C-alpha positions in Angstrom: -32.8 -10.6 10.8 -30.5 -8.9 8.4 -27.2 -7.7 9.9 -25.2 -4.8 9.4 -21.5 -4.6 8.0 -18.7 -2.6 7.7 -16.3 -2.6 4.8 -12.9 -1.5 5.1 -9.8 -1.2 2.7 -6.1 -0.3 2.3 -5.6 0.4 -1.1 -1.8 1.4 -2.0 -0.2 1.7 -5.2 0.4 -1.9 -5.8 -2.1 -3.9 -4.3 -5.5 -3.8 -2.2 -6.8 -5.5 0.5 -10.3 -5.2 1.8 -12.0 -6.5 4.8 -15.8 -7.1 6.3 -16.7 -7.1 9.6 -19.7 -6.8 11.7 -20.2 -3.5 12.7 -19.6 -4.5 16.8 -17.8 -7.9 16.1 -15.3 -9.8 14.5 -13.9 -10.1 10.5 -16.2 -12.0 8.1 -14.0 -12.0 5.1 -11.0 -10.5 3.7 -9.8 -10.0 -0.4 -6.9 -8.8 -2.1 -6.7 -7.3 -5.5 -4.4 -5.2 -7.7 -3.4 -1.3 -6.5 -5.4 1.7 -7.4 -3.6 4.9 -6.8 -5.0 7.4 -9.3 -1.6 8.7 -10.5 0.6 5.4 -10.7 -1.8 2.6 -10.9 -3.5 3.3 -14.5 -6.8 4.4 -15.9 -8.8 1.1 -14.9 -8.0 1.4 -11.1 -11.0 1.7 -9.8 -12.9 -0.8 -11.8 -10.5 -3.6 -10.2 -11.3 -1.9 -7.1 -14.6 -2.1 -7.4 -14.3 -6.1 -8.2 -12.3 -6.5 -4.9 -14.6 -4.5 -2.8 -17.5 -6.7 -4.6 -15.6 -10.3 -3.7 -15.0 -9.3 -0.5 -18.6 -8.1 0.1 -19.9 -11.5 -1.2 -17.4 -13.8 0.6 -19.4 -11.9 3.9 -22.7 -12.7 2.4 -21.8 -16.1 1.8 -20.1 -16.7 5.7 -23.6 -15.1 7.0 -25.6 -17.4 4.7 -23.6 -20.3 6.0 -24.2 -19.3 9.4 -27.8 -18.7 9.4 -28.1 -21.9 7.9 -26.1 -23.5 10.4 -28.2 -21.8 13.0 -31.3 -23.1 11.4 -30.3 -26.7 11.5 -29.4 -26.5 15.3 -32.8 -25.0 16.2 -35.4 -26.8 14.0 -36.3 -30.2 13.8 -37.1 -29.8 9.6 -35.2 -28.5 6.9 -34.1 -25.0 6.8 -36.1 -22.6 5.1 -35.0 -20.5 1.9 -32.3 -17.8 3.1 -32.7 -14.6 2.0 -30.8 -13.9 -1.0 -28.9 -10.5 0.9 -28.5 -11.7 4.8 -26.5 -8.2 5.5 -26.3 -4.4 4.9 -23.5 -2.5 4.3 -23.7 0.3 7.1 -20.6 2.0 6.0 -17.5 1.6 4.0 -14.2 3.3 4.7 -11.1 3.3 2.4 -7.8 4.4 2.8 -6.7 5.3 -0.8 -3.4 6.3 -1.8 -3.1 9.3 -3.7 -6.5 10.1 -2.2 -5.0 13.3 -0.5 -6.4 17.0 -0.7 -5.4 17.5 -4.6 -7.4 14.7 -6.0 -9.9 13.7 -2.9 -12.8 15.0 -4.6 -12.1 13.0 -7.7 -11.2 9.8 -6.1 -14.4 9.8 -3.8 -16.9 10.5 -6.8 -15.2 7.8 -8.8 -15.2 5.2 -6.2 -18.7 6.3 -4.9 -20.0 5.7 -8.6 -18.8 2.3 -9.0 -20.6 1.5 -5.5 -23.7 2.1 -6.8 -24.3 -1.0 -8.3 -23.7 -3.0 -5.2 -26.2 -1.2 -3.4 -24.4 0.9 -1.4 -25.3 4.4 -1.0 -22.5 7.6 -1.8 -23.3 8.7 1.8 -22.1 5.8 3.4 -18.8 5.7 2.1 -15.7 7.5 3.6 -12.7 8.1 1.2 -9.4 9.4 2.8 -5.7 9.1 2.0 -4.0 5.8 3.0 -2.0 8.3 5.4 -4.7 8.6 7.8 -5.4 5.1 8.0 -1.6 4.0 8.5 -1.3 6.3 10.9 -4.3 5.5 12.9 -3.4 1.8 12.6 -0.2 2.6 14.8 -2.1 2.8 17.6 -0.4 5.9 19.1 -3.3 8.2 19.4 -4.2 11.2 17.7 -1.0 13.0 17.5 2.4 11.8 16.2 4.8 11.3 12.9 3.9 8.8 9.9 6.9 8.0 8.0 5.4 5.9 5.2 7.6 4.4 2.6 5.5 1.9 0.0 5.1 2.1 -3.7 5.3 5.9 -2.5 6.8 8.2 0.2 5.5 10.5 2.5 6.0 11.9 6.2 3.2 13.6 8.1 2.6 15.4 11.3 -0.7 14.8 12.9 -2.4 16.7 15.2 -6.0 15.2 16.5 -5.8 13.3 13.2 -5.4 16.1 11.3 -2.4 16.6 8.9 -0.5 19.7 9.8 2.7 19.3 7.9 4.1 16.9 5.6 7.4 16.2 3.3 7.1 14.4 -0.1 4.6 12.4 -1.1 4.7 14.1 -4.3 4.7 11.4 -6.8 7.3 9.1 -8.6 8.3 12.0 -11.0 8.8 14.8 -8.5 9.5 12.9 -5.4 8.8 9.7 -3.4 12.2 9.6 -2.2 12.8 6.0 -0.6 9.8 4.7 -1.8 9.7 1.0 -3.4 9.4 2.8 -6.9 12.6 5.4 -6.2 14.5 2.1 -5.3 13.8 0.4 -8.4 14.6 3.4 -10.5 17.8 4.2 -8.8 18.7 0.3 -8.9 17.9 0.2 -12.9 20.0 3.6 -13.3 22.9 2.3 -11.4 23.0 -0.5 -14.0 22.5 1.1 -16.8 25.3 3.3 -15.8 27.6 0.4 -15.2 26.4 -1.4 -18.6 27.4 2.4 -20.6 30.5 2.9 -18.8 29.3 6.0 -17.0 29.0 4.6 -13.7 30.8 2.2 -11.3 30.8 -1.8 -12.2 28.0 -3.0 -9.3 26.8 -6.4 -8.7 23.4 -4.7 -9.0 24.0 -5.9 -12.7 24.0 -9.3 -12.2 20.8 -9.4 -9.6 18.6 -7.2 -12.2 20.0 -9.7 -15.2 18.5 -12.7 -12.9 15.4 -10.9 -12.4 14.7 -10.6 -16.0 16.1 -13.9 -17.2 19.1 -12.2 -18.7 23.2 -12.1 -18.9 23.6 -8.4 -19.0 27.4 -8.7 -18.7 28.0 -10.9 -21.7 24.8 -11.7 -23.2 25.8 -15.5 -23.4 22.6 -17.0 -21.5 20.3 -16.9 -23.1 22.4 -15.5 -26.3 21.8 -11.6 -26.6 18.7 -10.9 -28.9 20.3 -7.4 -29.7 24.0 -8.4 -29.6 24.2 -5.3 -26.9 23.4 -6.0 -23.6 22.5 -2.2 -22.9 19.7 -2.9 -25.6 18.6 -6.4 -23.9 18.0 -4.4 -20.8 15.9 -1.9 -22.6 13.9 -4.0 -24.6 13.3 -6.4 -21.3 12.4 -3.6 -19.4 9.7 -2.3 -22.1 8.3 -6.1 -22.0 8.1 -5.7 -18.1 6.8 -2.6 -17.1 3.6 -1.7 -18.3 3.4 1.9 -19.9 1.7 4.4 -17.5 2.2 2.4 -14.6 5.6 3.2 -12.7 4.6 1.2 -9.8 6.0 -1.6 -11.3 9.5 -0.6 -10.8 9.1 -1.9 -7.2 10.0 -5.0 -8.2 13.5 -4.1 -8.4 13.2 -2.6 -4.9 14.6 -5.5 -2.8 17.7 -6.2 -5.1 19.9 -3.5 -3.4 19.6 -5.3 0.0 20.5 -8.5 -1.4 23.9 -7.7 -2.1 24.4 -4.6 0.7 27.9 -5.2 0.4 28.3 -3.9 -2.8 29.3 0.1 -2.8 26.5 0.9 -5.3 23.8 -1.1 -3.5 25.2 0.4 -0.2 24.9 3.9 -1.4 21.4 3.6 -2.3 20.3 2.3 1.1 22.1 4.7 3.0 20.5 7.4 1.1 17.2 6.4 2.1 18.1 5.8 6.0 19.8 9.1 5.8 16.7 10.8 4.2 14.0 9.1 6.8 16.0 10.4 9.5 16.2 13.9 8.2 12.6 14.1 7.6 11.6 12.7 10.8 14.1 15.5 12.4 12.6 18.4 10.3 8.9 17.4 11.2 9.5 17.0 15.0 12.9 19.0 16.0 12.0 18.4 19.4 11.9 14.7 19.2 8.9 14.6 21.4 6.1 12.7 19.2 5.8 8.9 18.6 6.8 7.8 15.0 4.5 5.4 13.0 6.2 3.5 10.6 4.4 2.1 7.5 4.6 0.7 4.0 6.7 -2.2 2.7 10.2 -0.4 2.6 9.9 0.6 6.3 8.3 -2.4 7.6 9.3 -5.3 5.8 12.9 -7.2 7.0 15.9 -5.7 5.6 18.6 -3.0 6.4 16.2 -0.3 5.9 14.2 -1.1 8.4 16.6 -2.4 11.0 18.5 0.6 10.7 15.7 3.2 10.5 14.2 1.5 13.6 17.0 1.3 15.8 18.2 5.0 15.2 14.8 6.4 16.2 14.3 4.0 19.0 17.5 5.7 20.1 16.0 9.2 20.1 12.4 8.9 20.1 9.7 8.4 22.5 8.4 5.5 20.7 8.3 3.8 17.1 5.2 1.7 15.9 5.3 -0.1 12.9 1.9 -0.4 10.9 2.4 -2.7 8.2 -0.9 -1.9 6.6 -3.7 0.7 6.7 -6.6 -2.2 7.8 -7.0 -1.4 11.4 -7.2 2.3 10.9 -9.8 1.8 8.0 -11.6 -0.4 10.1 -11.7 1.9 13.0 -12.9 4.7 10.5 -15.8 2.7 9.0 -17.0 1.9 12.8 -17.1 5.6 13.6 -18.8 6.3 10.6 -21.4 3.7 11.1 -22.2 4.7 14.3 -22.6 8.3 13.3 -25.0 7.4 10.4 -27.0 5.1 13.1 -27.0 7.8 15.8 
């Protein structure tokens, strides 16, 4: 007897996480792949997402075949008969995709639906929403509240009955995303460039960036400077390490400020993020009556930003819930969609 599966995905700008589960039971498989944000992950984003979906689907089907084979062995005296090539049908797919907000939702859904066809998944069984909805639902605070997300991108949203009724930022790395990993990485590199060029104060971030790139950005001695100028060494190294058209790669430098938080420049970068988050929450809920869900690596990972934001909000808000990823919310939506289709 064929089983019915649901697939759920938390698809950010840097990485994608997919799970497969039975409609009413536990998880069967999980897979991880590159990010798939239409704006920041490059034009091949949805091809790589489709490959990750295919991987988790095959893992789930393999798990079911193995379970079926074990059941046959337990209940028959002879060898098990041949297994069906496909022991499961995908009842629904729900994906929370970074960048799939109202401005690009139809485009993203069409692109993903086109790539699911060859996997045997009809387009009507696909639900695509942005990762904000799935992250908020993953917080488990109900249908009303605030989501503050800072990962590859950054945005804050006020939800009522699961609908976004107000938001701040989420405008992309070029126009905003203040406090995101990309923003932190960019500000870190700008501070190092200003240090080397004499336009800004000396900062320990220069040594941290140099170590990350395998360069001595102070003296150019280890290894010997390939250009004779540490400023040009930095430019050359970034050209090699940051793919053109993929600003999400700037996020690799985001953790450096926290490593040298005693440095005044690094401290200033961290403080700017903390102040921005608290001001944003106050602007979206001035009465301080709504629960807050924190999402994204910047706000849920260990470090001074997480610690200070969480402590400050806990003093002022009814509740503060972390949502390290959007998979629980996406899985909830997938099961709801499967129920509607079946009903």
